[in-house]
All heavy atoms as TSV, in Angstrom:
chain	resi	resn	atom	element	x	y	z
A	1	MET	N	N	114.227	99.478	97.236
A	1	MET	CA	C	114.399	98.419	96.247
A	1	MET	C	C	114.062	98.898	94.870
A	1	MET	O	O	112.977	99.367	94.741
A	1	MET	CB	C	113.478	97.243	96.678
A	1	MET	CG	C	113.491	96.017	95.810
A	1	MET	SD	S	112.423	94.884	96.502
A	1	MET	CE	C	112.684	93.525	95.451
A	2	GLY	N	N	114.870	98.897	94.040
A	2	GLY	CA	C	114.638	99.382	92.667
A	2	GLY	C	C	114.417	98.366	91.680
A	2	GLY	O	O	114.241	97.179	92.002
A	3	VAL	N	N	114.249	98.729	90.385
A	3	VAL	CA	C	113.925	97.768	89.415
A	3	VAL	C	C	115.297	97.229	88.912
A	3	VAL	O	O	116.198	97.986	88.676
A	3	VAL	CB	C	113.210	98.561	88.253
A	3	VAL	CG1	C	112.988	97.641	87.043
A	3	VAL	CG2	C	112.017	99.257	88.677
A	4	PRO	N	N	115.268	95.956	88.641
A	4	PRO	CA	C	116.510	95.201	88.201
A	4	PRO	C	C	116.804	95.800	86.759
A	4	PRO	O	O	115.912	96.168	85.997
A	4	PRO	CB	C	116.233	93.717	88.234
A	4	PRO	CG	C	114.815	93.641	88.537
A	4	PRO	CD	C	114.263	94.967	88.954
A	5	GLU	N	N	118.041	95.613	86.303
A	5	GLU	CA	C	118.463	96.065	84.964
A	5	GLU	C	C	117.748	95.293	84.006
A	5	GLU	O	O	117.442	95.914	82.770
A	5	GLU	CB	C	120.027	95.963	84.838
A	5	GLU	CG	C	120.720	97.004	85.548
A	5	GLU	CD	C	122.244	96.955	85.077
A	5	GLU	OE1	O	122.504	96.604	84.005
A	5	GLU	OE2	O	123.075	97.288	86.114
A	6	THR	N	N	117.509	94.034	84.085
A	6	THR	CA	C	116.893	93.219	83.092
A	6	THR	C	C	115.647	92.493	83.800
A	6	THR	O	O	115.813	92.132	84.951
A	6	THR	CB	C	117.656	92.221	82.413
A	6	THR	OG1	O	118.268	91.322	83.310
A	6	THR	CG2	C	118.713	92.884	81.577
A	7	LEU	N	N	114.643	92.293	83.014
A	7	LEU	CA	C	113.422	91.542	83.574
A	7	LEU	C	C	113.251	90.332	82.572
A	7	LEU	O	O	113.410	90.494	81.381
A	7	LEU	CB	C	112.246	92.443	83.526
A	7	LEU	CG	C	112.366	93.660	84.317
A	7	LEU	CD1	C	111.189	94.705	83.938
A	7	LEU	CD2	C	112.215	93.344	85.838
A	8	ALA	N	N	112.817	89.228	83.097
A	8	ALA	CA	C	112.662	87.872	82.325
A	8	ALA	C	C	111.086	87.902	82.049
A	8	ALA	O	O	110.265	87.991	82.814
A	8	ALA	CB	C	113.071	86.752	83.164
A	9	CYS	N	N	110.804	87.669	80.687
A	9	CYS	CA	C	109.469	87.492	80.253
A	9	CYS	C	C	109.147	85.966	80.170
A	9	CYS	O	O	109.812	85.302	79.420
A	9	CYS	CB	C	109.198	88.120	78.961
A	9	CYS	SG	S	107.505	87.838	78.379
A	10	ASP	N	N	108.290	85.507	80.982
A	10	ASP	CA	C	107.931	84.057	81.005
A	10	ASP	C	C	107.208	83.615	79.768
A	10	ASP	O	O	107.125	82.462	79.509
A	10	ASP	CB	C	107.160	83.759	82.385
A	10	ASP	CG	C	107.909	84.016	83.584
A	10	ASP	OD1	O	109.162	83.766	83.532
A	10	ASP	OD2	O	107.345	84.139	84.572
A	11	THR	N	N	106.477	84.581	79.200
A	11	THR	CA	C	105.723	84.274	78.024
A	11	THR	C	C	106.507	84.060	76.757
A	11	THR	O	O	106.319	83.051	76.037
A	11	THR	CB	C	104.634	85.362	77.781
A	11	THR	OG1	O	103.827	85.575	78.945
A	11	THR	CG2	C	103.620	85.079	76.549
A	12	CYS	N	N	107.464	84.892	76.505
A	12	CYS	CA	C	108.230	84.823	75.196
A	12	CYS	C	C	109.602	84.378	75.516
A	12	CYS	O	O	110.435	84.393	74.576
A	12	CYS	CB	C	108.106	86.017	74.348
A	12	CYS	SG	S	108.835	87.492	74.952
A	13	ASP	N	N	110.032	84.169	76.691
A	13	ASP	CA	C	111.343	83.694	77.152
A	13	ASP	C	C	112.421	84.643	76.695
A	13	ASP	O	O	113.453	84.179	76.219
A	13	ASP	CB	C	111.593	82.320	76.615
A	13	ASP	CG	C	110.648	81.226	77.181
A	13	ASP	OD1	O	110.595	81.385	78.549
A	13	ASP	OD2	O	110.374	80.266	76.557
A	14	ARG	N	N	112.192	85.889	76.796
A	14	ARG	CA	C	113.280	86.898	76.502
A	14	ARG	C	C	113.589	87.672	77.721
A	14	ARG	O	O	112.876	87.763	78.693
A	14	ARG	CB	C	112.755	87.924	75.433
A	14	ARG	CG	C	112.399	87.356	74.126
A	14	ARG	CD	C	112.015	88.397	73.211
A	14	ARG	NE	N	111.451	87.837	71.918
A	14	ARG	CZ	C	111.637	88.377	70.748
A	14	ARG	NH1	N	112.203	89.629	70.600
A	14	ARG	NH2	N	111.152	87.806	69.727
A	15	GLU	N	N	114.897	88.095	77.669
A	15	GLU	CA	C	115.323	89.068	78.840
A	15	GLU	C	C	115.198	90.435	78.251
A	15	GLU	O	O	115.632	90.752	77.096
A	15	GLU	CB	C	116.874	88.805	79.073
A	15	GLU	CG	C	117.184	87.489	79.756
A	15	GLU	CD	C	116.690	87.554	81.129
A	15	GLU	OE1	O	116.913	88.472	81.815
A	15	GLU	OE2	O	116.112	86.463	81.563
A	16	VAL	N	N	114.522	91.254	79.066
A	16	VAL	CA	C	114.133	92.643	78.545
A	16	VAL	C	C	114.863	93.548	79.436
A	16	VAL	O	O	114.697	93.666	80.665
A	16	VAL	CB	C	112.628	92.843	78.637
A	16	VAL	CG1	C	112.203	94.295	78.277
A	16	VAL	CG2	C	111.886	91.836	77.778
A	17	PRO	N	N	115.650	94.577	78.906
A	17	PRO	CA	C	116.215	95.546	79.648
A	17	PRO	C	C	115.122	96.440	80.294
A	17	PRO	O	O	114.127	96.720	79.546
A	17	PRO	CB	C	117.025	96.466	78.671
A	17	PRO	CG	C	117.273	95.522	77.454
A	17	PRO	CD	C	116.061	94.545	77.430
A	18	SER	N	N	115.307	96.814	81.477
A	18	SER	CA	C	114.201	97.606	82.192
A	18	SER	C	C	113.803	98.911	81.405
A	18	SER	O	O	112.667	99.297	81.340
A	18	SER	CB	C	114.671	98.029	83.565
A	18	SER	OG	O	114.833	96.818	84.372
A	19	SER	N	N	114.784	99.557	80.767
A	19	SER	CA	C	114.634	100.699	79.996
A	19	SER	C	C	113.730	100.559	78.818
A	19	SER	O	O	113.142	101.437	78.316
A	19	SER	CB	C	115.893	101.325	79.611
A	19	SER	OG	O	116.668	100.458	78.814
A	20	ASP	N	N	113.609	99.283	78.266
A	20	ASP	CA	C	112.871	98.968	77.093
A	20	ASP	C	C	111.420	98.522	77.486
A	20	ASP	O	O	110.696	98.394	76.604
A	20	ASP	CB	C	113.477	97.855	76.328
A	20	ASP	CG	C	114.844	98.260	75.682
A	20	ASP	OD1	O	115.060	99.490	75.590
A	20	ASP	OD2	O	115.502	97.414	75.138
A	21	ALA	N	N	111.226	98.247	78.783
A	21	ALA	CA	C	109.889	97.732	79.081
A	21	ALA	C	C	108.836	98.841	78.890
A	21	ALA	O	O	109.147	99.998	79.055
A	21	ALA	CB	C	109.910	97.289	80.599
A	22	ARG	N	N	107.666	98.444	78.595
A	22	ARG	CA	C	106.600	99.356	78.267
A	22	ARG	C	C	105.834	99.721	79.700
A	22	ARG	O	O	105.537	98.686	80.366
A	22	ARG	CB	C	105.526	98.859	77.338
A	22	ARG	CG	C	106.077	98.249	76.068
A	22	ARG	CD	C	105.962	99.249	75.007
A	22	ARG	NE	N	106.609	98.576	73.839
A	22	ARG	CZ	C	106.857	99.085	72.692
A	22	ARG	NH1	N	106.658	100.402	72.630
A	22	ARG	NH2	N	107.396	98.392	71.688
A	23	ARG	N	N	105.599	100.901	79.915
A	23	ARG	CA	C	104.898	101.327	81.098
A	23	ARG	C	C	103.467	101.420	80.869
A	23	ARG	O	O	103.032	101.996	79.956
A	23	ARG	CB	C	105.501	102.579	81.637
A	23	ARG	CG	C	106.764	102.442	82.472
A	23	ARG	CD	C	107.837	103.278	81.937
A	23	ARG	NE	N	109.082	103.182	82.591
A	23	ARG	CZ	C	110.069	102.317	82.388
A	23	ARG	NH1	N	109.972	101.538	81.482
A	23	ARG	NH2	N	111.186	102.415	83.084
A	24	ARG	N	N	102.670	100.715	81.702
A	24	ARG	CA	C	101.221	100.753	81.628
A	24	ARG	C	C	100.551	101.161	83.009
A	24	ARG	O	O	101.257	100.881	84.013
A	24	ARG	CB	C	100.769	99.418	81.268
A	24	ARG	CG	C	101.356	98.805	79.930
A	24	ARG	CD	C	100.440	99.249	78.820
A	24	ARG	NE	N	100.995	98.459	77.619
A	24	ARG	CZ	C	101.474	99.135	76.494
A	24	ARG	NH1	N	101.630	100.381	76.473
A	24	ARG	NH2	N	101.925	98.370	75.461
A	25	GLU	N	N	99.340	101.548	82.947
A	25	GLU	CA	C	98.690	101.802	84.171
A	25	GLU	C	C	98.425	100.500	84.985
A	25	GLU	O	O	98.401	99.367	84.275
A	25	GLU	CB	C	97.249	102.482	83.841
A	25	GLU	CG	C	97.353	103.843	83.638
A	25	GLU	CD	C	96.026	104.541	83.667
A	25	GLU	OE1	O	95.160	104.134	84.511
A	25	GLU	OE2	O	95.745	105.363	82.773
A	26	THR	N	N	98.373	100.541	86.192
A	26	THR	CA	C	98.180	99.309	87.042
A	26	THR	C	C	96.641	98.981	87.004
A	26	THR	O	O	95.755	99.692	86.472
A	26	THR	CB	C	98.589	99.521	88.393
A	26	THR	OG1	O	97.757	100.627	88.977
A	26	THR	CG2	C	100.013	99.926	88.523
A	27	TYR	N	N	96.363	97.869	87.533
A	27	TYR	CA	C	95.008	97.411	87.697
A	27	TYR	C	C	94.738	96.956	89.084
A	27	TYR	O	O	95.715	96.864	89.908
A	27	TYR	CB	C	94.664	96.201	86.678
A	27	TYR	CG	C	95.678	95.239	86.677
A	27	TYR	CD1	C	95.422	94.026	87.574
A	27	TYR	CD2	C	96.851	95.155	85.961
A	27	TYR	CE1	C	96.330	92.890	87.645
A	27	TYR	CE2	C	97.738	94.063	86.125
A	27	TYR	CZ	C	97.425	92.966	86.931
A	27	TYR	OH	O	98.337	91.955	86.985
A	28	GLY	N	N	93.574	96.539	89.402
A	28	GLY	CA	C	93.333	95.906	90.730
A	28	GLY	C	C	93.246	97.084	91.835
A	28	GLY	O	O	93.416	96.866	92.988
A	29	GLY	N	N	92.907	98.374	91.405
A	29	GLY	CA	C	92.815	99.433	92.431
A	29	GLY	C	C	94.064	100.042	92.912
A	29	GLY	O	O	93.952	100.711	93.900
A	30	LEU	N	N	95.157	99.681	92.458
A	30	LEU	CA	C	96.466	100.347	92.780
A	30	LEU	C	C	96.493	101.765	92.307
A	30	LEU	O	O	96.007	101.973	91.263
A	30	LEU	CB	C	97.682	99.509	92.287
A	30	LEU	CG	C	97.896	98.188	92.848
A	30	LEU	CD1	C	99.034	97.463	92.082
A	30	LEU	CD2	C	98.233	98.163	94.278
A	31	ASP	N	N	97.019	102.620	93.207
A	31	ASP	CA	C	97.153	104.008	92.775
A	31	ASP	C	C	98.268	104.263	91.616
A	31	ASP	O	O	99.345	103.994	91.959
A	31	ASP	CB	C	97.593	104.801	94.022
A	31	ASP	CG	C	97.761	106.254	93.893
A	31	ASP	OD1	O	97.634	106.800	92.716
A	31	ASP	OD2	O	97.783	107.002	94.891
A	32	PRO	N	N	97.734	104.712	90.492
A	32	PRO	CA	C	98.711	104.966	89.335
A	32	PRO	C	C	99.771	106.009	89.654
A	32	PRO	O	O	100.808	106.033	88.894
A	32	PRO	CB	C	97.748	105.272	88.207
A	32	PRO	CG	C	96.542	105.818	88.801
A	32	PRO	CD	C	96.509	105.204	90.131
A	33	GLU	N	N	99.657	106.774	90.651
A	33	GLU	CA	C	100.626	107.794	91.026
A	33	GLU	C	C	101.725	107.103	91.726
A	33	GLU	O	O	102.862	107.729	91.886
A	33	GLU	CB	C	100.064	108.862	91.924
A	33	GLU	CG	C	98.957	109.729	91.151
A	33	GLU	CD	C	99.519	110.493	90.047
A	33	GLU	OE1	O	100.652	111.107	90.184
A	33	GLU	OE2	O	98.880	110.687	88.929
A	34	LYS	N	N	101.417	105.926	92.388
A	34	LYS	CA	C	102.499	105.243	93.208
A	34	LYS	C	C	102.981	103.930	92.543
A	34	LYS	O	O	104.027	103.516	92.989
A	34	LYS	CB	C	101.856	104.968	94.568
A	34	LYS	CG	C	101.598	106.218	95.391
A	34	LYS	CD	C	101.102	105.931	96.689
A	34	LYS	CE	C	100.836	107.288	97.450
A	34	LYS	NZ	N	100.342	107.096	98.743
A	35	TRP	N	N	102.240	103.358	91.660
A	35	TRP	CA	C	102.598	102.015	91.123
A	35	TRP	C	C	102.492	102.045	89.600
A	35	TRP	O	O	101.715	102.765	88.997
A	35	TRP	CB	C	101.562	100.973	91.590
A	35	TRP	CG	C	101.610	100.764	93.003
A	35	TRP	CD1	C	100.938	101.364	93.996
A	35	TRP	CD2	C	102.571	99.816	93.715
A	35	TRP	NE1	N	101.319	100.857	95.287
A	35	TRP	CE2	C	102.343	99.940	95.019
A	35	TRP	CE3	C	103.556	98.923	93.291
A	35	TRP	CZ2	C	102.983	99.224	96.020
A	35	TRP	CZ3	C	104.231	98.217	94.184
A	35	TRP	CH2	C	103.982	98.336	95.519
A	36	GLN	N	N	103.295	101.313	88.939
A	36	GLN	CA	C	103.413	101.220	87.454
A	36	GLN	C	C	103.684	99.777	87.082
A	36	GLN	O	O	104.414	99.081	87.714
A	36	GLN	CB	C	104.612	102.169	86.940
A	36	GLN	CG	C	104.403	102.756	85.620
A	36	GLN	CD	C	105.387	103.738	85.386
A	36	GLN	OE1	O	106.576	103.533	85.476
A	36	GLN	NE2	N	104.992	105.049	85.082
A	37	THR	N	N	102.999	99.405	86.081
A	37	THR	CA	C	103.227	98.037	85.540
A	37	THR	C	C	104.126	98.086	84.303
A	37	THR	O	O	103.955	98.920	83.477
A	37	THR	CB	C	101.873	97.436	85.059
A	37	THR	OG1	O	101.034	97.352	86.256
A	37	THR	CG2	C	101.947	96.025	84.509
A	38	LEU	N	N	105.187	97.282	84.470
A	38	LEU	CA	C	106.169	97.058	83.316
A	38	LEU	C	C	105.749	95.926	82.520
A	38	LEU	O	O	105.535	94.869	83.019
A	38	LEU	CB	C	107.583	96.959	83.826
A	38	LEU	CG	C	107.959	98.079	84.724
A	38	LEU	CD1	C	109.406	97.839	85.334
A	38	LEU	CD2	C	107.917	99.443	84.069
A	39	CYS	N	N	105.617	96.148	81.175
A	39	CYS	CA	C	105.267	95.008	80.258
A	39	CYS	C	C	106.304	94.708	79.142
A	39	CYS	O	O	107.100	95.621	78.851
A	39	CYS	CB	C	103.859	95.352	79.579
A	39	CYS	SG	S	102.626	95.577	80.723
A	40	CYS	N	N	106.302	93.549	78.637
A	40	CYS	CA	C	107.270	93.196	77.671
A	40	CYS	C	C	107.033	93.939	76.368
A	40	CYS	O	O	105.869	93.858	75.841
A	40	CYS	CB	C	107.129	91.728	77.386
A	40	CYS	SG	S	108.335	91.093	76.201
A	41	PRO	N	N	108.015	94.482	75.732
A	41	PRO	CA	C	107.873	95.227	74.426
A	41	PRO	C	C	107.536	94.191	73.284
A	41	PRO	O	O	107.165	94.662	72.280
A	41	PRO	CB	C	109.080	95.969	74.270
A	41	PRO	CG	C	110.156	95.247	75.049
A	41	PRO	CD	C	109.446	94.609	76.130
A	42	HIS	N	N	107.845	92.998	73.495
A	42	HIS	CA	C	107.754	91.954	72.418
A	42	HIS	C	C	106.387	91.294	72.352
A	42	HIS	O	O	105.844	91.203	71.332
A	42	HIS	CB	C	108.786	90.870	72.550
A	42	HIS	CG	C	110.230	91.391	72.613
A	42	HIS	ND1	N	110.911	91.968	71.499
A	42	HIS	CD2	C	111.057	91.584	73.574
A	42	HIS	CE1	C	112.071	92.420	71.873
A	42	HIS	NE2	N	112.181	92.176	73.180
A	43	CYS	N	N	105.926	90.916	73.544
A	43	CYS	CA	C	104.628	90.262	73.517
A	43	CYS	C	C	103.470	90.975	74.278
A	43	CYS	O	O	102.359	90.551	74.304
A	43	CYS	CB	C	104.698	88.736	74.105
A	43	CYS	SG	S	105.092	88.676	75.910
A	44	GLY	N	N	103.928	91.944	75.130
A	44	GLY	CA	C	102.902	92.761	75.877
A	44	GLY	C	C	102.539	92.119	77.281
A	44	GLY	O	O	101.775	92.665	78.008
A	45	ASP	N	N	103.127	90.970	77.561
A	45	ASP	CA	C	102.811	90.402	78.855
A	45	ASP	C	C	103.321	91.232	79.917
A	45	ASP	O	O	104.381	91.933	79.826
A	45	ASP	CB	C	103.265	89.021	78.929
A	45	ASP	CG	C	102.602	88.214	80.027
A	45	ASP	OD1	O	101.414	88.515	80.382
A	45	ASP	OD2	O	103.250	87.217	80.479
A	46	ARG	N	N	102.640	91.301	81.169
A	46	ARG	CA	C	103.186	91.835	82.346
A	46	ARG	C	C	104.490	91.298	82.924
A	46	ARG	O	O	104.590	90.086	83.060
A	46	ARG	CB	C	102.108	91.888	83.474
A	46	ARG	CG	C	102.601	92.671	84.635
A	46	ARG	CD	C	101.439	92.621	85.695
A	46	ARG	NE	N	101.460	91.360	86.428
A	46	ARG	CZ	C	102.403	90.983	87.372
A	46	ARG	NH1	N	103.225	91.829	87.810
A	46	ARG	NH2	N	102.217	89.880	88.001
A	47	LEU	N	N	105.501	92.141	83.118
A	47	LEU	CA	C	106.726	91.708	83.628
A	47	LEU	C	C	106.834	91.907	85.177
A	47	LEU	O	O	107.135	90.952	85.818
A	47	LEU	CB	C	107.851	92.437	82.995
A	47	LEU	CG	C	108.046	92.330	81.543
A	47	LEU	CD1	C	109.112	93.302	80.917
A	47	LEU	CD2	C	108.445	90.838	81.128
A	48	ARG	N	N	106.414	93.004	85.542
A	48	ARG	CA	C	106.405	93.412	87.048
A	48	ARG	C	C	105.657	94.630	87.208
A	48	ARG	O	O	105.589	95.588	86.456
A	48	ARG	CB	C	107.981	93.575	87.381
A	48	ARG	CG	C	108.131	94.071	88.882
A	48	ARG	CD	C	109.590	94.105	89.131
A	48	ARG	NE	N	110.167	92.767	89.376
A	48	ARG	CZ	C	111.198	92.474	89.988
A	48	ARG	NH1	N	112.092	93.564	90.509
A	48	ARG	NH2	N	111.597	91.348	90.222
A	49	THR	N	N	105.167	94.770	88.447
A	49	THR	CA	C	104.521	96.009	88.906
A	49	THR	C	C	105.514	96.534	90.003
A	49	THR	O	O	105.888	95.778	90.899
A	49	THR	CB	C	103.206	95.677	89.518
A	49	THR	OG1	O	102.297	95.102	88.505
A	49	THR	CG2	C	102.557	97.023	89.948
A	50	VAL	N	N	105.806	97.813	89.775
A	50	VAL	CA	C	106.691	98.499	90.643
A	50	VAL	C	C	106.274	99.777	91.340
A	50	VAL	O	O	105.436	100.392	90.823
A	50	VAL	CB	C	108.086	98.898	89.816
A	50	VAL	CG1	C	108.812	97.521	89.248
A	50	VAL	CG2	C	107.751	99.807	88.694
A	51	PHE	N	N	106.767	100.031	92.609
A	51	PHE	CA	C	106.354	101.184	93.323
A	51	PHE	C	C	107.252	102.348	92.757
A	51	PHE	O	O	108.427	102.282	92.583
A	51	PHE	CB	C	106.731	100.945	94.851
A	51	PHE	CG	C	106.349	102.060	95.637
A	51	PHE	CD1	C	104.976	102.215	95.912
A	51	PHE	CD2	C	107.193	102.994	96.101
A	51	PHE	CE1	C	104.556	103.386	96.801
A	51	PHE	CE2	C	106.809	104.050	96.991
A	51	PHE	CZ	C	105.474	104.144	97.272
A	52	VAL	N	N	106.593	103.445	92.280
A	52	VAL	CA	C	107.239	104.594	91.802
A	52	VAL	C	C	107.031	105.828	92.597
A	52	VAL	O	O	107.496	106.914	92.333
A	52	VAL	CB	C	106.924	104.895	90.371
A	52	VAL	CG1	C	107.412	103.738	89.446
A	52	VAL	CG2	C	105.394	105.016	90.173
A	53	GLY	N	N	106.135	105.808	93.659
A	53	GLY	CA	C	105.809	106.797	94.594
A	53	GLY	C	C	106.821	107.042	95.615
A	53	GLY	O	O	107.635	106.266	95.879
A	54	ASP	N	N	106.693	108.124	96.335
A	54	ASP	CA	C	107.543	108.403	97.467
A	54	ASP	C	C	107.010	107.603	98.669
A	54	ASP	O	O	105.934	107.523	98.938
A	54	ASP	CB	C	107.729	109.927	97.866
A	54	ASP	CG	C	108.355	110.737	96.799
A	54	ASP	OD1	O	109.203	110.160	96.090
A	54	ASP	OD2	O	107.947	111.968	96.623
A	55	GLU	N	N	107.956	107.072	99.476
A	55	GLU	CA	C	107.617	106.249	100.615
A	55	GLU	C	C	107.358	107.147	101.804
A	55	GLU	O	O	107.864	108.185	102.068
A	55	GLU	CB	C	108.707	105.241	100.940
A	55	GLU	CG	C	108.811	104.216	99.937
A	55	GLU	CD	C	109.756	103.043	100.397
A	55	GLU	OE1	O	110.180	103.004	101.434
A	55	GLU	OE2	O	109.967	102.232	99.492
């Protein structure tokens, strides 16, 4: 399961291309080598946390 081409930001009501999303470290004890949080480049709110490690 990959990242969709666009992500919807519920905070600022914009559609954000996945390639424009800001990548941030995860929180809550998730391994940053396996998980990445994608954030809106406009308002900074979290869009989605995605698995980036090998299964």
